[in-house]
C-alpha positions as CSV (number, residue, x, y, z in Angstrom):
1,M,0.0,0.0,0.0
2,I,1.3,3.5,-0.9
3,K,1.3,5.9,2.1
4,P,-0.3,9.3,1.5
5,K,3.0,11.0,1.9
6,D,4.5,8.9,-0.9
7,S,1.7,9.6,-3.4
8,L,2.1,12.0,-6.3
9,V,-1.5,13.0,-5.9
10,E,-2.9,15.0,-3.1
11,Y,-6.3,13.9,-1.9
12,P,-9.0,15.0,-2.4
13,S,-8.4,16.4,-5.9
14,D,-9.9,16.5,-9.3
15,F,-8.5,13.7,-11.4
16,P,-9.2,13.3,-15.1
17,L,-9.5,9.8,-16.6
18,K,-9.4,9.4,-20.4
19,I,-11.2,6.2,-21.5
20,F,-10.9,4.9,-25.1
21,G,-13.2,2.4,-26.8
22,E,-14.9,1.7,-30.1
23,A,-17.7,4.2,-30.9
24,K,-20.6,1.8,-30.3
25,P,-24.0,2.5,-29.0
26,G,-24.1,2.4,-25.2
27,F,-20.3,3.0,-24.7
28,A,-20.8,6.3,-22.8
29,E,-23.6,4.9,-20.7
30,A,-21.6,1.8,-19.8
31,I,-18.6,3.9,-18.7
32,S,-20.8,6.3,-16.8
33,K,-22.1,3.3,-14.7
34,V,-18.6,2.1,-13.8
35,V,-17.4,5.6,-12.9
36,L,-20.5,6.2,-10.7
37,V,-19.8,3.0,-8.7
38,H,-16.5,4.5,-7.6
39,A,-17.3,8.2,-7.6
40,P,-21.0,8.6,-6.8
41,D,-20.8,12.4,-6.9
42,F,-19.5,12.3,-10.5
43,D,-21.4,14.8,-12.7
44,L,-22.4,12.9,-15.9
45,A,-22.9,16.2,-17.7
46,S,-19.2,16.9,-17.3
47,I,-18.1,14.0,-19.6
48,E,-16.1,15.3,-22.6
49,A,-16.4,13.1,-25.7
50,R,-14.2,13.1,-28.7
51,S,-14.4,10.9,-31.8
52,S,-11.3,9.7,-33.7
53,S,-10.7,11.1,-37.2
54,N,-12.4,8.1,-38.8
55,A,-15.1,8.0,-36.1
56,K,-14.3,4.4,-35.3
57,Y,-13.2,5.2,-31.7
58,L,-14.5,7.4,-29.0
59,S,-12.5,8.9,-26.1
60,L,-14.4,10.0,-22.9
61,T,-12.7,12.3,-20.4
62,C,-14.3,11.9,-16.9
63,T,-12.9,14.1,-14.2
64,I,-13.7,12.7,-10.8
65,R,-13.1,14.0,-7.3
66,A,-10.5,11.5,-6.2
67,T,-10.5,10.8,-2.5
68,S,-7.8,8.1,-2.3
69,R,-5.3,6.0,-4.2
70,E,-7.4,2.9,-3.4
71,Q,-10.5,4.6,-5.1
72,L,-8.4,5.3,-8.2
73,D,-6.9,1.9,-8.4
74,N,-10.3,0.2,-8.1
75,L,-11.8,2.5,-10.7
76,Y,-8.9,1.9,-13.1
77,R,-9.1,-1.9,-12.6
78,D,-12.8,-1.9,-13.3
79,L,-12.5,0.3,-16.4
80,T,-9.5,-1.6,-17.9
81,S,-11.3,-4.9,-17.4
82,H,-14.6,-3.7,-19.1
83,P,-15.1,-5.4,-22.5
84,M,-15.9,-2.1,-24.3
85,V,-12.7,-0.3,-23.1
86,K,-9.5,-0.4,-25.2
87,M,-7.4,1.8,-23.0
88,V,-7.5,4.1,-19.9
89,L,-5.1,7.0,-19.3
């Protein structure tokens, strides 16, 4: 476990996550559900969406209010294991 003094992030803080996946129906809704599990106060209206140049992929930027390293690790783990997600930054 990483001690708070050894973390590069100060908590609580706004933390952007960029989630990439194929531009398929339901992608944004599925990602929203995962994010809300770990950040119940996340404002869905704040999601920024961008399509790739050929519109095959979609990136969603979700900025959450991160409260701990554990929260971020669990969210990242759930997002990266989701079948619709290609990559999370």
